[in-house]
Each structure stands twice: as C-alpha cells, then as structure tokens.
C-alpha positions in Angstrom: -66.9 80.9 144.4 -69.0 79.6 141.5 -66.9 78.3 138.6 -67.5 80.0 135.2 -69.2 77.9 132.6 -67.3 77.8 129.3 -69.4 78.6 126.3 -67.5 78.1 123.1 -67.9 80.7 120.4 -69.3 79.4 117.1 -69.0 81.2 113.8 -71.1 80.1 110.9 -70.2 81.3 107.4 -72.9 81.0 104.7 -73.1 82.0 101.1 -73.2 80.9 97.5 -70.5 78.9 95.8 -67.1 80.4 95.0 -67.1 83.4 97.4 -64.1 82.2 99.5 -66.0 80.8 102.5 -63.3 78.1 103.0 -60.5 80.6 102.9 -62.4 82.8 105.4 -62.9 79.9 107.7 -59.2 78.9 107.6 -58.2 82.5 108.3 -60.6 82.8 111.2 -59.4 79.5 112.7 -55.8 80.6 112.4 -56.5 84.0 113.8 -58.5 82.8 116.9 -56.7 79.5 117.4 -60.0 77.8 116.5 -61.1 74.6 114.9 -63.1 73.9 111.7 -65.5 71.2 112.8 -67.3 70.6 109.5 -69.3 71.9 106.6 -73.0 71.5 106.2 -74.6 71.7 102.8 -78.2 73.0 102.6 -78.5 73.9 106.3 -81.6 75.3 107.9 -81.5 78.0 110.6 -84.1 79.5 112.9 -84.6 82.2 115.5 -86.8 85.0 116.6 -86.5 87.8 114.1 -85.2 90.6 116.4 -82.7 88.2 118.0 -81.7 86.7 114.7 -80.9 90.0 113.1 -79.0 91.2 116.1 -76.7 88.2 115.6 -75.6 89.6 112.2 -71.8 90.2 112.6 -70.7 90.9 109.1 -71.9 91.8 105.6 -69.7 91.2 102.5 -69.2 93.8 99.7 -71.4 94.2 96.6 -69.4 91.6 94.7 -71.0 88.8 96.7 -74.6 90.0 96.0 -76.7 87.3 94.4 -80.3 86.1 94.0 -81.1 82.7 95.5 -84.4 81.0 95.6 -86.6 78.0 95.5 -88.7 76.6 92.6 -91.9 77.0 94.7 -93.3 78.9 97.6 -93.5 75.7 99.8 -97.2 75.7 100.3 -97.5 72.2 98.8 -100.5 72.9 96.6 -99.9 72.6 92.9 -102.3 75.4 92.1 -100.5 77.7 94.5 -97.0 77.1 93.2 -94.9 80.1 92.4 -91.1 80.7 92.2 -89.6 82.7 95.1 -86.3 84.3 95.7 -84.3 86.6 97.9 -81.3 88.8 97.0 -78.5 89.5 99.5 -74.8 89.8 99.8 -73.0 87.1 101.8 -73.6 87.7 105.5 -72.0 86.4 108.7 -74.2 85.5 111.7 -72.9 84.3 115.1 -74.7 82.2 117.8 -77.7 81.0 115.7 -79.3 77.6 115.7 -78.4 75.6 112.6 -80.0 72.2 111.9 -80.4 69.6 109.2 -78.6 69.7 105.9 -76.0 67.3 104.6 -72.5 66.9 106.0 
C-alpha cells in the first residue's frame, strides 16, 4: 500500500487596507484548526490564466470594491509612462504561487 502524501491547504487573503483581512484570517484559523504563518506586504503572484481564475474561491460584497493601480505601466521608458489601475472587490484565491514582497 502506497502512503498518502499530505499536502497542506493554504489560503491567501488579499485586499486593500481596513477590510478585515486579519479578522477573516483569525476566523478561518479557528474554524479549520489552522495556523497563521505570516503576512506579506506587496506580494506578487503568478499562474496560467485559466488555472489562476479557477482558483478563485470567494468574492467579497460591493463594500470592498476599490480601484488600485501603479503610477506607471511598467514599460520603463519615460516617454511611454502612463498611469494604470484595476478595480475589483476583495477576492480570495486558494493554491496559487505567491512570491516576493516584504514580511
């Protein structure tokens, strides 16, 4: 008999300041007997589009809707600089790759 390999479930909670991410994390940890292992500020994430969007496991209500952006488009050329932004409610994704940021 082949032993089962344990794969821990990881939940990542992202969103702008003052939405209750910490309270949500504490509630989830208590509900599922889990552990909060840390917070990362300004994380990056990546994935293949279809796989990434299938990992969406929750969307908050309209009260969390906000516009967030960057001061430039990231091309690096001064003559191509333009402000960019995306609008979205807070969303919860599971099992995605997160990297970088500050702890």
